[in-house]
N, C-alpha and C positions, 0 to 999 in steps of 0.2 A: 861242169859243176864240179868242184873238188870236195864240198862239204859232204861228210857223211850222209846228212838227214835229206840231203836232195840227191843222194845216188838212188838208183831205181833198185826195187827189190830184188830182181835178178842178179844185178851188179853186186847187191850187199851178200847174197847168198854164194856167189862166187870169192869173193873176198874171204867169207868165213871158211870154205873149203880149202881154200889156197893158204890159210893160217896169215893172211895179210893184216887181220883184225879179228879179234875172239868175239864169240857170239856175246858173252857178257861185256866187253866194252862198248858194242854195237848198242846194246840194251841201255847201259848206263847212259850213254850219248843222248839217247833219246829221252830217258826219264830226266835226264838234266834240263834237256829242252822243253819237255812238258812243264817242268817245275818252274823255268823261267819265263816263259811265253802264254802258258795255258791260262792264265788268271784273266786276262783282258779277253782272250778268245773263247773260254769256257767251251771248248771242244770235246775234250777228254773229261769224262764225269764220274769214271770209277777206275780205281788201279787195282791190280793184284800183281804187286811189287814182289813179295814174297815167291809166289809160285812161278814168275817169270824168271827170275833168277835162277829158280832151280831148274826150269826148262833150257834156259843159256848154259849153265853149267853141264847140263846132260850133253847138249850138242857138242860143246868143246870136250868133253871128255870122251864121246864118241869118236871125234876126229882123233883125238890123240892116240886112241887105239887103233887106228888105221880103219875103223869101220864106215860103212857107206851111210851116208846123211841123205835126208830128202830134198829135193829141188828148191824149198824155201829155209834150207839150213841156216838157222840163227836170224832169221829175218824178224824185225821188231813190229809189231803191228797190234793194230786194235780192231775192235769190230763194233758194230751198230748196237744200241744198248738193248735191243729188242731179242738178241740172240743170247740164249743161255749160256753162261761160262760158269761151271761149278764154283760156288763160292762167292759169287756175285749176285747182286739183286737185278732181277728182270722185272723192269716196272712198266715199260711202254709209255714213261711219262705220267702213269695214273697214280696219284697220290695213296690210294687205296692199297696199292701193290708194292708199297715202299718196303715191306718185309718179305716180298716174294723172292727167297735166296735160292737160286738153281742147285739142285743137287747134282746134276750131271751136265755135260757140253751139249750143244746143239750138234748134229752129225756133221754140219759143215765146219764148225769150229773143232771138231775131233779129226776132219780132213786136213786141215789146216797145220794142226799140231803133229798128225802123223808124217807130214811134209818137211817139218822141222821149224815151222814158224814159231816166234816165240810172241805168243798173245799176252799183252801186258795190260788191257784195260778197254774200257768201251767208251762209246761216244754219244753223245746227246742227239734228242729225239723231240717231236713236237708229241703232245698228249694224243695216245691211240695211233700215232704215226698217220695224223690227219692233218697235215698242213705243210705248204712250201715254205715254212720258217721253223726254226727248232727252239722252242721254249717251253717250259712246264714248271709247276709249281714245286717240283722236286729238286731239279738242278738250275733252273734260272734260265737264260737266253744265251745262246751261241752266235757269235758275230762272225761276219766275213773278214777274212785275213787281207783283203783286198781293200775293205773300207768298213771299221768297225760298227759304221751307222746303218749297215746293210745287212739283209738276212743272207746266210750261207745257203739258204734252200732248205727244203725238207722232202719226206722226213730223214732221210739219211744226211742231213745237215752238218751234224758233228763228225760224221765220216769224212767229207769233202774238205771241210774247213781243217781238221787235223792234217790231212795229207798235203794240203796247199800249203800249210805254215812249216811242214816239215817236223811234226810230231810224231807221225806213224809213217811207216813204209808202204803199208797196204791196207786196204780197208775192206770189209765185207757188209754191204747192205741190201736193202729189199726193196722191190718197187711195184705198186699197183695203181699209181697215179703219178708217175715221174720220180718217184721218190729216190732212186740212183741217178736217175738223167737229170733232172732239175738241179740238184747240188752240183753235179759234174760241171754243169754249164755256168753256174753262178760262181763257182770257185775256180773254174779253169783247170780241171783235171779230166782224167778219162775215166767213163764208167760203162758198164756193159748191163744191160737188160737182157737176160737170156730167153731163149724161146720157152714159153711155159712148160713146164714139168720135168725139164732136164735137170734141174738141181733141187734136191731133196730139201723141203722146208722144216724138217722135224726139229724141234729145239726152238724154233722162231715162231712162237705164239703165246696168245696169253693162257694162264692157267686152265689146265682142262681140255683145251682145244687140240685136237688131233687130226681134224680132217683138213685136207689139203684146200685152201681157199681160191675160188675162182679168180683168172686175172693175175693174182698176185705172184710175185716170184721173188728168188734171192741171187745177189750177183755180186761182183767185185768192182772197187773203184781203184784207179791207181794211177799215177804219174808216167807211165808209158803203156804204149799197147802190148810190148812183150809180157809186162807184169799182168796186164788183163787177160792175155792169153794163157799164161801159165796158171793164174789163181782159178781161172775156169777150169782148166784142166784137172786141177786139183779137187775142186769142190763138187764138179756136175757128176752126174750118175745118178742110179737109183739107190733107196735105202735097202738095209739088210732085208727086207721082206720082199719088195718088186725086184730086188736083185737076183731073186732065185730063178725068176722069169725072162728078164730082158736086161739088156746092156746096151749102152749109149755108144754109137757110133755116129759121131757127126762128120759130114762131108767135108773134105778140104774146101779152101777158098775156091770160087768160081773162076775166077781169072787171077793171075800173078802180077800182069803188067796194067797200069791205067789205061794204056793205049787199046786194050782190050776190052774195057769195060763199056756198060751200057748203063748210064746213069740217068734217072728222072730227077728232077729239082721242083719243090714245093716252098715256097716262099711265104706264103700268106693264105687265108682262107676267110671267107665271111663270116665263120664260126668264131674264130679268133685271130683279129687283126694283130701283125706282128710289127714291132718297131722297125723302123728303116735303119736303124744303127746294126741290128740283129740280121736283118735281111740283107745288108752288105756285106758281112763277113760271110755269110753262105754262100752269097753269089760270088765271092773272091775264090772259095773252095772249088765251087762248079767250073769258074773259069780255069782255074790252075789246071785242074782235073782234063778239061777240054784241051788246054795247051799241050798235055800230055798225050792227047790222042783219043780220050775217051769221047764216046758218043753221048751227047748230053740232050736231053729235052726238058723244056720248062712247062710242058703241056700234058705229059702222059700221066695217067691217073688209073687208079682201079675203076671198074664199071659200076660204080654206086654212089649215092648221094651222101656228101660228107655231113651234112646235117643231119640225116637219118644215122648215120655212124656215131656221131656225136651224141645223140638221143639216146641211142641203144647203149654205149659206153656208160653213161651216166646212171642209167637206169640199173644196170647189170652191176656197176661198180658199188652201187648204195645198196644194192642187194646183199653183193658180197660180203660188205661192213655190217649188214643190219644186224648181226647178231651180238655186237657192242652196244646197241642202242637199249638205254634202259626201259623196263615194261611202260612206264608212265610216259615216256616221250614216245615210245612206239604208238600208245594208245592216242596220244593227241596228233600224231601225224596221221594215224588212220582216220580219226574224225576230220581233220583237213582236208584230206585226199577226196573224201565225198562231196566235198564243196567246190571242188576244182572245177574248171570248165575243160573240155576234152582237148581244146587247143591250147591250153596252158602249158608252153614249155619253157618257162623261167625255170632257171637252176632251182630255186628251193622248191618248186614244184615237182620237178623230176627227182629231186633229191628224195623227197617223201613219198613218191609214188614208188621208187626204188626200195625204200625200205619196207614198204607196206606189200610188195607184190605177192598175189597169189601164185602157187605155183604153176597153174595153167598159164598164166601171163609170163613167167620167166620162161617156160618150156618154149613158147612162141618167138620170145626175144632171143633164145638161145638158138633157135633155128635160124632166125635171119642172122645172127651172129656168123654162124657157120656157113651160110649161104656167101657172106661178105668175106669169110676165109678162103673160100673155093675162088672167089674173084682175085683175090690178093695171089693166090696160086697161079692164077692164068695171067696176072700182070706180070709176075716174076719170071714167065716163059720169055718175055719180049726184053725185061729190063732186069740187072743185076741188083741194084739198089735204089731206094728213095732217099734224097737228101732233103731235110725239112729243119724247122726249128724244134728245139726242145721246150722252149719257152715263149712268150710274147715280147719279153724285154730281157735286158739284163737285170742284175740282181736288184731287187727291190729295198726299200727303206723299211726297217722293223716297223711293223704295226700291229698291235696286240689287241686292239679295241674291238669289242663286240665279237659277232660271229663270223667265220672265215667267209661265208658267203655274202657278207655286207660290205667287206673291205675292198678297196680299188687300187689299182697301180696305172701308172701314166704310160701310155703307148701313144706315141706319135703327137704328144701335146694333149691328149684326152685323158681323162679319167675313165677306165673301163673296169668292170668286176674281175677280181684276180681268179675268179673261178672259169672265166671264159677259156683261159689257157689251157685248161683240164684236155681241150681238144687234142693238143699236140701229144698229151700222154696215151690218149684212148685211141686215136686213129687207127695206129697199129696195134697197140698193147690189148685192145679188146679181143683181138684175131689172134692172141698168143704168140706173135711176131718178135723176132729179136731185134734190139737196138743198141748201138754203140754211140756214145757221144765222145767226141773227138775235139780238143780246143782248136778254134777257129781264128784266134786273135783277138784283140781287145777293139772296144768302142773308142770313138775320140775321147770318151771321158776316161779312159784307162781301165775298162771293166771287162772280165773276159765274157766271151761268148764262146759256146760251143755247138756243133753241127750234130743232128741227130741222123745216124745212118740205120736207115731201115732194111730189113733184108727178109727174105723168105723164111718161113717155118723151118727151124733146124738149120738155118743158114749162118748161125752164129760166127764161124771161122770166116765166112764172108764179108760179114760187117766189120770184124775186127781186122781183117787185114785192109778193108778199104782204109780204115782209121791208121792202119801202119803206114799207107800211101800218103795220107794227108800228113803224117806226123813228119814223115822223110821230106816233104816239101816246105811245110810249114813251120817246123822246128818243135811241135808239141807243147807238152807244159813250160810254162815260165813262173818263176816264182815270184810271189807279191814283193814288191820292193822293200816292205818293211820287215820280212821275215828271211831275207838272204843272210 
């Protein structure tokens, strides 16, 4: 690919440092592309053109003086709307927050800027970051560049769409329910959900919220594994308070060569049936790694029940997001929970139970979660990574009717609840584990599929490196045909 908008961030930074292109020229190229293509995609929803041009000129001026510039020198990029960028509104898609203009940057944004990145805008999200679609009453609907009638995913849907369409060279997202992983899978890009706690989320929160949320993380999306690795290196680490007492020292990849890897593969689960078109692509990845000499098992699993893991995840997920529930809705959920039967494990019932958990109940669930975390640690003594789906199907059609838990998608010809596939977000995510999404090819209908690579806690470099091995063999990111 020779087009600037489909060069990797690492390549663009090298070009700027070698003065083959200026940071200002790169920025103008991407702004022109946004102007030409964003109307139909609606991925980029806010621009800081003046600030970005000032930053780009500063990079070029530093290079002209022979000064050292950062590893992302001149790279034009966007960030998810939920991150604070000074001078731009942070709304999380909530109409009442339309006037919530940030006074300072999120720490992660400052780190990207310090590395030389030129942040020029923000990308779309669903309201409260709580959907696998990206639409809200402020900014409207974001479309998938592979098919405008389909969702790009959520909640980092604008992020993945902007990357895939070549509107941005790098992105910063967040993930509590596959919000990095699902859009990366739907749009055919790379995404990394880091180990919980290694990237400070300060500045990615609703007004007044400063406490770190359970399960939720921030992390990069990119069009290459090298860019994921680089962006994680820039963003990861404690904030200024925690940094007084600890530093991050992630271990290197467990194995360098595919032939040395021990890989478990999980294609389906009773909690969330997976479309055969998705299973086929993940199987193809596993077969490729097997041909390279990796030991592959389709039976190896951690020693706990997946249905129990799913139940605990939904309860803890909805407890973690319960602070956003209005008082009246909380009271309604509390009254409804009192009428539920003990064995009622429907999603809506678990959602209401999670929203209204007593602290004693949360402590019991948290203890069981940590027992599962230890079971994962034992599992990863014998296996390096687990390959599994990121979602139950390829990108789904836009569907904004009713409540999220009432909507359905088609899996293997059957209509199933969209919320079933939260299983693939929580199975490992509730236990704080890292996951990398790598493009695994296209379905017969021409839609991208991503494979989820789960690794041990703090094994971020391992999951990213396995994605690199897959990228080398399968070719990695492919541009959507309409945006080449």
